[in-house]
N, C-alpha and C positions, 0 to 999 in steps of 0.2 A: 859551440853550443852555449846558449845563455844559461845563467845560473838557475833560471826557472825551469829548465828542461823544456819538454814539448808543451805547448800552450794551447788551451782550448777556450772558446767563448761559448757560453750557453745563453742564448737570447730568448726572450718571450714577447709579451705584448708590445714592448717598446720598439722591437725590431721586426714586428710582423710584416710590415710593408716596406722595410728598408731594402735598398739595393746594395748595401755595403759588402755583402758576401756573394753577390750574384755571379762573380767570376769563379767561385769555388766549384769544384767537381763533386757530384753526389756519389756516395757509395753506401752500400748496406753492410753493416757489421753485425755478425751473429754473436749472441751471448746466450748463456743459459737462462736468462731472464726474459729474453725476447730479442727480436731483430730490430736494429736501429738505423735510421737514416743520419749519416754524418757527412758533412761537407768539408773538403780538404783543399788546401792551397799549397801546391808544391813548386810554385813558380819562382819564389824568392829564395833568399839564403836560408830562411827558416820555414818550417812547416807549421802552419796554424790550422786548427780544426774549428769547426762551427757546428753547433747543434741548435736547431729551433725546437725548443722543448714542446711547443704546442703541435708540432708536425713531425715528431721524431719516430713515430711508430711505423716501422716498415711493413708490417702486416696489413695495416689499414691503408698505407700509402701516404705520400707527402702532401696530397691535397686535403686530407682529412684533419680537421681541427680537433685537438684533444684538450678539453678544459682541465684545470688543475686536479680535480678529484679522480680523474681516470688516467692521468699521465702514468706511464711506467718509468718512474724515476730510477728504479734499480737497474733497468736495462740500459738507459743512456749513460748513467755514471759508469757502469761496468764496461760499456763499449769504449769509453775514453781510457779507462785503465788498460784495456786490451791493446790499445793503440799507443801505449807508453806515454800517456800524458802525465805530467807532473804537477801542472798548475792550471787551475780553472778560474776564469773570470765569469762570474754570473752577472747578468744584466736583467733587472727586474723593474716592472712598473708597480708602484705602490701608492697607497693612500697615506695622507699625513694624519697622525694622531696628535699633533702638536700645532697649535694655532700659529706659532711663530715660523713654522716651516711651510711656506706656501708652494703652490704649483710651480713647476719649472726648477725646483731645487734638487740637486743631486745629494744623496746621503750615502755615506760609506759606513755602514753600521759595524760596530765592534762586538756586538752581542746579539743574542736572539732569544725569543720565548716561543716554545713550540710544545704543546702537550700531545701532539700526534706522535705515535711510535712508528718508526721505520728503521729497519736494520737489515743487514745481510746475515747477521749471525744469531744463532740460537744457543750460544755458549758464552763462556767468559770473555771472549773477544769483544762482546758488545759493551763491556763496562769501560767505555772510554769517556774522557772529559771533552765535550764538544766545544768548538770555538771556530770563528773565522780566522784564517791565517793572518797573523799580524805582519809578517814579512810582506805578504802580497798587499795587504791594506796600505802599508806605508808607501809602497811603490805606486799604488793607485793614487794616493793623496799627492805625492810628489808630481806625478804626471798631470793631474788635474790642476795643481797649483801653477805649473809652468804653462799649461794650455790656456787657462783663463778664457773669458771672464765669467764663466758660469758660476751660479751660486752653489757652493759646496758646503756641506756639513760633515765634519771630519769624524764623527762618532755617533752612536745612537743604538737603540735596541729595535731590532726587526721582530715584529709579532706575526706569527704565521697562523692563518686559519685554514680550514679545509677547502672552502669554496664549494661550488663555483659561484654561489651568490655573493653579493656584497653583504655587509654587516648591517644589523638593525641599529637604530640610534642608541638603544639600551646597551647593546653589545659594545658599541664604540665608547660609551661613557665608561664602561668597565675596562676595556682593553687599553684605553688611553692612560690608565694608571700603570700599565705594564711596559709600555714602550713608546717609540717615537714615530714609527711607520708600520704599515700593515700590508702584508702580501700573502701569497698562497704557496710559494715554492722554495724559496732560497734556504730556509732552515733545514729542510729535509735534504736538499742537495748537499749542504755543508756537512751534515752528519755522514751521509753515504760516501762522500769524497774522502773524508777523514778516515773512515773505516778501511778504505782501500789504499790509504797512504798518499793521497793527493792533497795539495794545498788549494784551498778554496776561499775566495772573498768575492764580495758582490758590490756593484754600484746600483743604487735605487733611484729611479726618477719619480718624483712626486707628480702624479698626474691628476690628483684630486684630493680635496680634504675628505677625510672619512665621514660617512653619512651623519649629518647633523652636528658635526663638530663646530661649525661656524654659523649655525642656523640654517633652516631650510632642509630640503631633502635632496640627496645626491641623485642625479639622473645619469643613465647610461650615455646619453647624448653628450652631456658635459664631459664625462670621462673620455669618450672617444675623441672629442674635439681637442682636448688637452694632450692626448697621446700623439696626435698628429702634429700639434704645435711644438711639442718637445722632442720630436724624432731627430731633428738635425743636431740638437744639443747632445743627445745620446750617442749618435754616430761619431761626432767630433770627440767626445770623451773616450769612446772605445778605441778610436784610432790613436789618440794620444797615449793611452795606457799601453796598447800593444807596442807602440814605438819605444816607450820607456822600458818595457820588459826586455826588448831585444837590444837595448843599449847597455843593459847592466848584467 
């Protein structure tokens, strides 16, 4: 058993059309928060799990896309805990809040800003100090450094918004003072994972500059085009990270 225990990958937009996990078998995991579609690979020495956060609601079915504001994050994090997962690798598509970080760059944030409240607990257990797992972050950075030659930023602050819409230019001007990349899911996942005793860290692929950051207006077409262009880089990064997890 690797020192990271059982490992799961939670993917989103960056892996929506990826075939990286096509050979995994689908199963439904029941939790008190809802039923979850989880993909498992039992063919190798180690057992890896995969959840596609946008298609994880088993009640709706795997074909139904769930945007960030309606995702049942409590259910899919709880499902991983019930399957004895110890370490979670989040994979997120993000916008850049920093002109120096252009599209195609991987960011491994070490902090986050999230004003939305999400918790499993309505008692003193909720008084935890949130953070991404530094142990997992360092392994991710080692793996990416060895894999090369993708552009990687080794730290930064992830800013989470509610979604599903993109941000206005005024919002971006304000939020750029708070962090480096912007997304809609990872901070909440990190909090929930920590509450249940799991290590969580995330790799973020920059698929667009935040709206108005470098002039002009962001378009959905621009965003979708970059997601497709960056898909192979994300797949390579995930493979390298999983390999490193199982080596150590």
